[in-house]
PyMOL commands that place a pseudoatom at each C-alpha (Angstrom):
pseudoatom trace, name=CA, resn=MET, resi=1, chain=A, elem=C, hetatm=0, pos=[26.253, 210.892, 101.306]
pseudoatom trace, name=CA, resn=SER, resi=2, chain=A, elem=C, hetatm=0, pos=[24.509, 207.671, 101.175]
pseudoatom trace, name=CA, resn=LEU, resi=3, chain=A, elem=C, hetatm=0, pos=[21.373, 206.186, 102.647]
pseudoatom trace, name=CA, resn=VAL, resi=4, chain=A, elem=C, hetatm=0, pos=[22.713, 203.227, 103.277]
pseudoatom trace, name=CA, resn=ARG, resi=5, chain=A, elem=C, hetatm=0, pos=[24.937, 202.582, 106.263]
pseudoatom trace, name=CA, resn=LYS, resi=6, chain=A, elem=C, hetatm=0, pos=[27.613, 199.815, 107.443]
pseudoatom trace, name=CA, resn=HIS, resi=7, chain=A, elem=C, hetatm=0, pos=[27.208, 198.743, 111.129]
pseudoatom trace, name=CA, resn=SER, resi=8, chain=A, elem=C, hetatm=0, pos=[29.082, 195.997, 112.981]
pseudoatom trace, name=CA, resn=VAL, resi=9, chain=A, elem=C, hetatm=0, pos=[28.169, 193.394, 115.595]
pseudoatom trace, name=CA, resn=THR, resi=10, chain=A, elem=C, hetatm=0, pos=[29.518, 190.701, 117.196]
pseudoatom trace, name=CA, resn=ILE, resi=11, chain=A, elem=C, hetatm=0, pos=[27.941, 187.951, 117.508]
pseudoatom trace, name=CA, resn=ARG, resi=12, chain=A, elem=C, hetatm=0, pos=[28.756, 184.172, 118.462]
pseudoatom trace, name=CA, resn=GLY, resi=13, chain=A, elem=C, hetatm=0, pos=[31.910, 185.716, 119.322]
pseudoatom trace, name=CA, resn=HIS, resi=14, chain=A, elem=C, hetatm=0, pos=[32.665, 187.267, 116.142]
pseudoatom trace, name=CA, resn=ARG, resi=15, chain=A, elem=C, hetatm=0, pos=[32.812, 190.376, 114.146]
pseudoatom trace, name=CA, resn=THR, resi=16, chain=A, elem=C, hetatm=0, pos=[30.204, 190.805, 111.139]
pseudoatom trace, name=CA, resn=SER, resi=17, chain=A, elem=C, hetatm=0, pos=[28.736, 193.933, 109.151]
pseudoatom trace, name=CA, resn=PHE, resi=18, chain=A, elem=C, hetatm=0, pos=[25.599, 194.936, 107.714]
pseudoatom trace, name=CA, resn=SER, resi=19, chain=A, elem=C, hetatm=0, pos=[24.135, 197.314, 106.190]
pseudoatom trace, name=CA, resn=LEU, resi=20, chain=A, elem=C, hetatm=0, pos=[20.978, 199.274, 106.769]
pseudoatom trace, name=CA, resn=GLU, resi=21, chain=A, elem=C, hetatm=0, pos=[18.971, 202.093, 105.948]
pseudoatom trace, name=CA, resn=GLN, resi=22, chain=A, elem=C, hetatm=0, pos=[19.303, 204.642, 108.324]
pseudoatom trace, name=CA, resn=PRO, resi=23, chain=A, elem=C, hetatm=0, pos=[14.947, 204.026, 109.250]
pseudoatom trace, name=CA, resn=PHE, resi=24, chain=A, elem=C, hetatm=0, pos=[15.698, 200.140, 109.165]
pseudoatom trace, name=CA, resn=TYR, resi=25, chain=A, elem=C, hetatm=0, pos=[18.672, 200.736, 111.926]
pseudoatom trace, name=CA, resn=ASP, resi=26, chain=A, elem=C, hetatm=0, pos=[16.808, 202.785, 114.253]
pseudoatom trace, name=CA, resn=ASP, resi=27, chain=A, elem=C, hetatm=0, pos=[13.885, 200.045, 114.550]
pseudoatom trace, name=CA, resn=LEU, resi=28, chain=A, elem=C, hetatm=0, pos=[15.879, 197.373, 115.591]
pseudoatom trace, name=CA, resn=VAL, resi=29, chain=A, elem=C, hetatm=0, pos=[17.067, 199.563, 118.382]
pseudoatom trace, name=CA, resn=VAL, resi=30, chain=A, elem=C, hetatm=0, pos=[13.991, 199.977, 119.218]
pseudoatom trace, name=CA, resn=ILE, resi=31, chain=A, elem=C, hetatm=0, pos=[12.688, 196.241, 118.567]
pseudoatom trace, name=CA, resn=ALA, resi=32, chain=A, elem=C, hetatm=0, pos=[16.174, 194.993, 121.019]
pseudoatom trace, name=CA, resn=ALA, resi=33, chain=A, elem=C, hetatm=0, pos=[14.808, 197.392, 123.507]
pseudoatom trace, name=CA, resn=GLN, resi=34, chain=A, elem=C, hetatm=0, pos=[11.237, 196.583, 123.678]
pseudoatom trace, name=CA, resn=ARG, resi=35, chain=A, elem=C, hetatm=0, pos=[12.490, 192.667, 124.040]
pseudoatom trace, name=CA, resn=GLY, resi=36, chain=A, elem=C, hetatm=0, pos=[14.635, 193.734, 126.762]
pseudoatom trace, name=CA, resn=LEU, resi=37, chain=A, elem=C, hetatm=0, pos=[17.751, 192.174, 124.505]
pseudoatom trace, name=CA, resn=THR, resi=38, chain=A, elem=C, hetatm=0, pos=[21.230, 194.322, 123.498]
pseudoatom trace, name=CA, resn=LEU, resi=39, chain=A, elem=C, hetatm=0, pos=[21.604, 195.324, 119.545]
pseudoatom trace, name=CA, resn=SER, resi=40, chain=A, elem=C, hetatm=0, pos=[24.126, 192.104, 118.917]
pseudoatom trace, name=CA, resn=ALA, resi=41, chain=A, elem=C, hetatm=0, pos=[21.347, 190.214, 121.006]
pseudoatom trace, name=CA, resn=LEU, resi=42, chain=A, elem=C, hetatm=0, pos=[18.808, 190.626, 118.475]
pseudoatom trace, name=CA, resn=VAL, resi=43, chain=A, elem=C, hetatm=0, pos=[20.964, 190.652, 115.544]
pseudoatom trace, name=CA, resn=ALA, resi=44, chain=A, elem=C, hetatm=0, pos=[22.101, 187.320, 116.838]
pseudoatom trace, name=CA, resn=ASP, resi=45, chain=A, elem=C, hetatm=0, pos=[18.627, 186.204, 116.739]
pseudoatom trace, name=CA, resn=ILE, resi=46, chain=A, elem=C, hetatm=0, pos=[17.443, 187.246, 113.549]
pseudoatom trace, name=CA, resn=ASP, resi=47, chain=A, elem=C, hetatm=0, pos=[21.044, 185.793, 111.583]
pseudoatom trace, name=CA, resn=GLU, resi=48, chain=A, elem=C, hetatm=0, pos=[20.177, 182.517, 113.389]
pseudoatom trace, name=CA, resn=ASN, resi=49, chain=A, elem=C, hetatm=0, pos=[16.951, 181.862, 112.378]
pseudoatom trace, name=CA, resn=ARG, resi=50, chain=A, elem=C, hetatm=0, pos=[16.935, 183.484, 108.985]
pseudoatom trace, name=CA, resn=HIS, resi=51, chain=A, elem=C, hetatm=0, pos=[16.393, 181.561, 105.629]
pseudoatom trace, name=CA, resn=ARG, resi=52, chain=A, elem=C, hetatm=0, pos=[20.525, 180.695, 104.157]
pseudoatom trace, name=CA, resn=GLU, resi=53, chain=A, elem=C, hetatm=0, pos=[19.515, 182.041, 100.866]
pseudoatom trace, name=CA, resn=ALA, resi=54, chain=A, elem=C, hetatm=0, pos=[19.153, 185.619, 102.231]
pseudoatom trace, name=CA, resn=ASN, resi=55, chain=A, elem=C, hetatm=0, pos=[22.047, 187.719, 103.840]
pseudoatom trace, name=CA, resn=LEU, resi=56, chain=A, elem=C, hetatm=0, pos=[21.979, 189.272, 107.086]
pseudoatom trace, name=CA, resn=SER, resi=57, chain=A, elem=C, hetatm=0, pos=[20.575, 192.878, 105.859]
pseudoatom trace, name=CA, resn=SER, resi=58, chain=A, elem=C, hetatm=0, pos=[17.973, 191.477, 103.871]
pseudoatom trace, name=CA, resn=ALA, resi=59, chain=A, elem=C, hetatm=0, pos=[17.135, 189.191, 106.789]
pseudoatom trace, name=CA, resn=LEU, resi=60, chain=A, elem=C, hetatm=0, pos=[17.500, 192.365, 109.491]
pseudoatom trace, name=CA, resn=ARG, resi=61, chain=A, elem=C, hetatm=0, pos=[14.894, 194.369, 106.803]
pseudoatom trace, name=CA, resn=LEU, resi=62, chain=A, elem=C, hetatm=0, pos=[12.175, 191.729, 106.441]
pseudoatom trace, name=CA, resn=SER, resi=63, chain=A, elem=C, hetatm=0, pos=[12.085, 192.052, 110.517]
pseudoatom trace, name=CA, resn=VAL, resi=64, chain=A, elem=C, hetatm=0, pos=[11.709, 194.593, 110.679]
pseudoatom trace, name=CA, resn=LEU, resi=65, chain=A, elem=C, hetatm=0, pos=[9.001, 194.732, 108.484]
pseudoatom trace, name=CA, resn=GLU, resi=66, chain=A, elem=C, hetatm=0, pos=[7.119, 191.955, 110.201]
pseudoatom trace, name=CA, resn=TRP, resi=67, chain=A, elem=C, hetatm=0, pos=[7.158, 194.237, 113.416]
pseudoatom trace, name=CA, resn=ALA, resi=68, chain=A, elem=C, hetatm=0, pos=[5.920, 196.924, 111.319]
pseudoatom trace, name=CA, resn=LYS, resi=69, chain=A, elem=C, hetatm=0, pos=[2.869, 195.117, 110.553]
pseudoatom trace, name=CA, resn=ARG, resi=70, chain=A, elem=C, hetatm=0, pos=[2.222, 193.581, 113.792]
pseudoatom trace, name=CA, resn=GLN, resi=71, chain=A, elem=C, hetatm=0, pos=[3.095, 196.903, 115.392]
pseudoatom trace, name=CA, resn=SER, resi=72, chain=A, elem=C, hetatm=0, pos=[-0.153, 198.184, 112.921]
pseudoatom trace, name=CA, resn=ASP, resi=73, chain=A, elem=C, hetatm=0, pos=[-2.238, 195.469, 113.341]
pseudoatom trace, name=CA, resn=ARG, resi=74, chain=A, elem=C, hetatm=0, pos=[-2.635, 196.367, 117.007]
for i in range(1, 74): cmd.bond("trace and resi %d" % i, "trace and resi %d" % (i + 1))
show_as sticks, trace
zoom trace
C-alpha cells in the first residue's frame, strides 16, 4: 500500500489532481476549515500563488509546512 494517495478537486472550472501523503492531506483539510474555505478553494488559492516551477503537490506540501511553522511559533 502506497503512503501517497491521489486526490481530485475542481478548481476554476476544471478537474485536477494532486498526490499527497495522508498527514499533509489531513492538515490541508484543517487549514481550509480554519480559513472558512472549501478544500477546492484552498487548493485553488495555493495553485494560483505557487511558483510555476513547482508542481501542485509540492506547493501544497510547502503550504502545509509554512502553516505548521506558524502554528509552532504561537
